[in-house]
C-alpha positions as CSV (number, residue, x, y, z in Angstrom):
1,X,19.8,-103.3,-73.2
2,X,21.0,-101.1,-76.1
3,X,24.3,-100.5,-74.3
4,X,24.9,-104.2,-73.9
5,X,24.1,-105.1,-77.4
6,X,26.2,-102.4,-78.9
7,X,29.3,-103.3,-76.9
8,X,32.2,-104.9,-78.9
9,X,32.5,-107.6,-76.2
10,X,28.9,-108.6,-76.9
11,X,29.6,-109.1,-80.6
12,X,32.7,-111.1,-79.8
13,X,30.7,-113.3,-77.5
14,X,28.1,-114.0,-80.2
15,X,30.8,-114.9,-82.7
16,X,32.4,-117.2,-80.1
17,X,29.1,-119.0,-79.5
18,X,28.6,-119.4,-83.2
19,X,32.2,-120.8,-83.8
20,X,32.2,-123.0,-80.7
21,X,28.9,-124.6,-81.6
22,X,29.9,-125.1,-85.2
23,X,33.1,-126.8,-84.2
24,X,31.4,-128.9,-81.5
25,X,28.7,-130.2,-83.9
26,X,31.4,-131.0,-86.6
27,X,33.5,-133.1,-84.2
28,X,30.6,-134.6,-82.3
29,X,28.6,-135.7,-85.3
30,X,31.8,-136.6,-87.1
31,X,32.6,-139.2,-84.4
32,X,29.3,-140.9,-84.9
33,X,29.3,-141.4,-88.7
34,X,28.9,-144.9,-89.9
35,X,32.1,-145.6,-91.9
36,X,31.9,-148.8,-93.9
37,X,35.4,-149.8,-92.7
38,X,34.7,-149.4,-88.9
39,X,31.5,-148.5,-87.1
40,X,32.0,-146.1,-84.1
41,X,31.7,-147.5,-80.5
42,X,29.6,-145.8,-77.8
43,X,32.8,-145.1,-75.9
44,X,34.4,-143.4,-79.0
45,X,31.4,-141.2,-79.5
46,X,31.1,-140.3,-75.8
47,X,34.7,-139.4,-75.6
48,X,34.6,-137.3,-78.7
49,X,31.6,-135.2,-77.5
50,X,33.2,-134.8,-74.1
51,X,36.6,-133.9,-75.4
52,X,35.1,-131.4,-77.9
53,X,33.2,-129.6,-75.1
54,X,36.1,-129.6,-72.8
55,X,38.4,-128.2,-75.5
56,X,35.9,-125.5,-76.5
57,X,35.1,-124.4,-73.0
58,X,38.8,-123.9,-72.5
59,X,39.1,-122.0,-75.7
60,X,36.0,-119.8,-75.6
61,X,35.0,-119.7,-72.0
62,X,36.6,-116.4,-71.3
63,X,35.0,-114.8,-74.3
64,X,31.3,-115.9,-74.1
65,X,31.1,-118.3,-71.2
66,X,31.1,-121.1,-73.9
67,X,27.4,-122.2,-73.4
68,X,27.4,-124.0,-76.8
69,X,23.9,-125.1,-75.9
70,X,20.5,-123.3,-76.0
71,X,19.4,-125.3,-72.9
72,X,22.3,-123.9,-70.9
73,X,21.7,-120.3,-72.0
74,X,18.0,-120.5,-71.2
75,X,18.8,-122.1,-67.8
76,X,21.3,-119.4,-67.0
77,X,18.7,-116.8,-67.9
78,X,16.2,-118.5,-65.5
79,X,18.9,-118.5,-62.9
80,X,19.2,-114.8,-63.3
81,X,22.8,-115.0,-64.6
82,X,22.5,-113.4,-68.1
83,X,20.2,-110.9,-69.7
84,X,17.2,-111.6,-71.9
85,X,18.8,-110.2,-75.1
86,X,22.0,-112.1,-74.5
87,X,20.0,-115.3,-74.2
88,X,18.2,-114.7,-77.4
89,X,21.3,-113.8,-79.4
90,X,23.2,-116.8,-77.9
91,X,20.5,-119.2,-78.8
92,X,20.3,-117.9,-82.4
93,X,24.1,-118.0,-82.8
94,X,24.2,-121.6,-81.4
95,X,21.5,-122.8,-83.8
96,X,23.1,-121.2,-86.8
97,X,26.5,-122.5,-85.7
98,X,25.0,-126.0,-85.4
99,X,23.6,-125.8,-89.0
100,X,27.0,-124.6,-90.3
101,X,28.9,-127.4,-88.5
102,X,26.5,-130.1,-89.8
103,X,26.6,-128.5,-93.3
104,X,30.4,-128.6,-93.4
105,X,30.5,-132.2,-92.2
106,X,27.9,-133.2,-94.8
107,X,30.0,-131.5,-97.5
108,X,33.3,-133.2,-96.6
109,X,31.9,-136.7,-95.8
110,X,31.6,-139.4,-98.6
111,X,28.1,-140.3,-99.5
112,X,28.5,-143.9,-98.2
113,X,29.3,-142.7,-94.7
114,X,26.8,-139.8,-94.3
115,X,23.9,-141.9,-93.2
116,X,21.5,-139.6,-91.3
117,X,24.5,-137.5,-90.2
118,X,24.1,-138.8,-86.6
119,X,20.7,-137.1,-86.2
120,X,19.1,-137.9,-82.9
121,X,16.3,-140.5,-82.8
122,X,14.6,-142.9,-80.3
123,X,16.4,-146.2,-80.0
124,X,15.7,-149.6,-78.6
125,X,11.9,-149.1,-78.5
126,X,12.2,-146.1,-76.2
127,X,8.9,-144.2,-76.0
128,X,8.7,-140.4,-76.2
129,X,7.8,-140.2,-72.6
130,X,10.8,-142.2,-71.5
131,X,13.0,-140.2,-73.9
132,X,11.9,-136.9,-72.4
133,X,12.6,-138.1,-68.9
134,X,16.0,-139.4,-69.9
135,X,16.9,-136.1,-71.6
136,X,15.8,-134.2,-68.6
137,X,18.1,-136.2,-66.3
138,X,21.0,-136.1,-68.7
139,X,20.8,-132.3,-69.1
140,X,20.1,-131.8,-65.4
141,X,23.4,-133.3,-64.4
142,X,25.3,-131.4,-67.1
143,X,23.7,-128.1,-66.1
144,X,24.4,-128.7,-62.4
145,X,28.0,-129.4,-63.2
146,X,28.3,-126.2,-65.3
147,X,26.8,-124.0,-62.6
148,X,28.9,-125.5,-59.8
149,X,32.2,-125.6,-61.7
150,X,31.9,-122.0,-63.0
151,X,30.4,-120.3,-59.9
152,X,32.7,-117.4,-59.0
153,X,31.3,-117.4,-55.5
154,X,33.0,-120.7,-54.7
155,X,36.2,-120.5,-52.6
156,X,37.1,-124.2,-52.4
157,X,39.3,-126.0,-54.9
158,X,37.1,-126.2,-58.0
159,X,39.6,-127.7,-60.3
160,X,39.3,-127.4,-64.0
161,X,35.8,-126.4,-65.2
162,X,36.6,-127.4,-68.7
163,X,37.6,-130.9,-67.7
164,X,34.6,-131.3,-65.3
165,X,32.1,-130.2,-68.0
166,X,33.7,-132.4,-70.6
167,X,33.5,-135.4,-68.4
168,X,29.8,-134.5,-67.6
169,X,29.1,-134.6,-71.3
170,X,30.9,-137.9,-71.7
171,X,28.9,-139.4,-68.8
172,X,25.6,-138.3,-70.4
173,X,26.6,-140.0,-73.7
174,X,27.7,-143.2,-72.2
175,X,24.1,-143.8,-71.0
176,X,22.0,-141.6,-73.3
177,X,23.1,-143.0,-76.6
178,X,21.2,-146.2,-76.0
179,X,17.9,-144.2,-75.4
180,X,18.0,-141.2,-77.7
181,X,21.4,-141.0,-79.3
182,X,21.9,-138.5,-76.5
183,X,21.1,-134.9,-77.2
184,X,21.4,-132.8,-74.1
185,X,21.6,-129.9,-76.5
186,X,18.8,-128.7,-78.9
187,X,21.4,-127.2,-81.3
188,X,23.2,-130.5,-81.6
189,X,19.8,-132.1,-82.7
190,X,18.7,-129.2,-84.8
191,X,21.8,-128.9,-87.0
192,X,21.7,-132.3,-88.7
193,X,17.9,-132.3,-88.8
194,X,18.0,-129.2,-90.9
195,X,20.8,-130.4,-93.2
196,X,19.3,-133.8,-93.7
197,X,15.7,-132.4,-93.7
198,X,14.9,-135.1,-91.2
199,X,12.5,-133.8,-88.6
200,X,10.9,-136.8,-87.0
201,X,7.7,-136.9,-85.0
202,X,9.9,-137.1,-81.9
203,X,12.1,-134.2,-82.7
204,X,10.4,-132.1,-80.0
205,X,11.8,-134.4,-77.4
206,X,15.3,-133.0,-78.0
207,X,14.1,-129.5,-77.2
208,X,11.7,-130.1,-74.3
209,X,13.9,-132.6,-72.5
210,X,17.1,-130.6,-72.4
211,X,15.5,-127.2,-71.8
212,X,13.4,-128.6,-68.9
213,X,16.4,-130.4,-67.5
214,X,18.4,-127.2,-67.6
215,X,15.6,-125.0,-66.1
216,X,15.1,-127.5,-63.2
217,X,18.9,-127.4,-62.5
218,X,18.9,-123.6,-62.5
219,X,15.9,-123.4,-60.2
220,X,17.4,-125.8,-57.7
221,X,21.0,-124.5,-57.8
222,X,20.4,-120.7,-57.9
223,X,17.3,-120.4,-55.8
224,X,17.6,-123.3,-53.3
225,X,21.0,-124.9,-52.9
226,X,23.2,-121.8,-53.5
227,X,21.0,-118.7,-53.9
228,X,22.3,-115.3,-54.8
229,X,21.9,-112.5,-52.3
230,X,20.6,-109.9,-54.7
231,X,17.7,-107.5,-54.3
232,X,15.0,-107.2,-56.9
233,X,16.5,-104.1,-58.6
234,X,19.7,-106.0,-59.2
235,X,17.9,-109.0,-60.6
236,X,15.9,-106.7,-63.0
237,X,19.2,-105.0,-64.0
238,X,20.7,-108.4,-65.0
239,X,17.6,-109.3,-67.1
240,X,17.9,-105.9,-68.8
241,X,21.6,-106.2,-69.3
242,X,22.5,-103.1,-67.3
243,X,23.9,-104.7,-64.2
244,X,27.4,-103.9,-63.0
245,X,29.1,-106.1,-60.5
246,X,31.2,-104.6,-57.7
247,X,34.4,-105.6,-59.6
248,X,33.2,-103.9,-62.8
249,X,32.2,-100.8,-60.9
250,X,35.6,-100.6,-59.1
251,X,37.5,-101.1,-62.3
252,X,35.4,-98.3,-63.9
253,X,36.2,-96.0,-61.0
254,X,39.9,-96.8,-61.2
255,X,40.0,-96.0,-64.9
256,X,38.2,-92.7,-64.2
257,X,40.6,-91.7,-61.5
258,X,43.5,-92.6,-63.7
259,X,42.2,-90.5,-66.5
260,X,41.7,-87.5,-64.1
261,X,45.3,-87.9,-62.8
262,X,46.9,-88.0,-66.3
263,X,44.8,-85.2,-67.8
264,X,46.4,-81.7,-67.9
């Protein structure tokens, strides 16, 4: 665990998650502000959130995986894809990034357009039970899209993961906005709630729904539909952050041989 946390690549990944979530929240919430001159449409908001995610996955995916979502990080941990410490650090970075993004947006937005800073809430007489189910379904489809489009084991034509994930987020918003404002991401809900000091009685919905949806998708994808052929020691190594894939091991051996050949 110590080796993983102390690596410079780990620090870069944490910074990437912070920056990506900050930018995502700024653009996403910014598209949903209630300007007096023109109120945003559902399509506008949906496209903005989707385009933001697609752009950020393309920009930061090779650095941190561009989770930009605590529900996704937790789901990948349950799916035995990332370590426990990486999950914790990612979630903290995402939450802090969301607060920073919402704070910047609050600071640059005129008072008459701030409203509640597009904080999530239950709409159209949606009950908390209905909202949880909707958030589970919305996040389930997003998580499944992420797992499938970024799975390195696939040998078919995957296409662009960034585009697929962006469209998945757009799809979720086109439906979810009518129920809950569409969260699918606890950080997206947490940021404006902190800045506006607006924690409603239903705020827990935007944590429980997305996290449960992500976990259900991870259990289904990684343990039933497309399970990993790893033994228990390898799975434990992933959780501890000490696992080395065959590619990493071969690269390490090649560097070692190269150093031996060049040494006097």
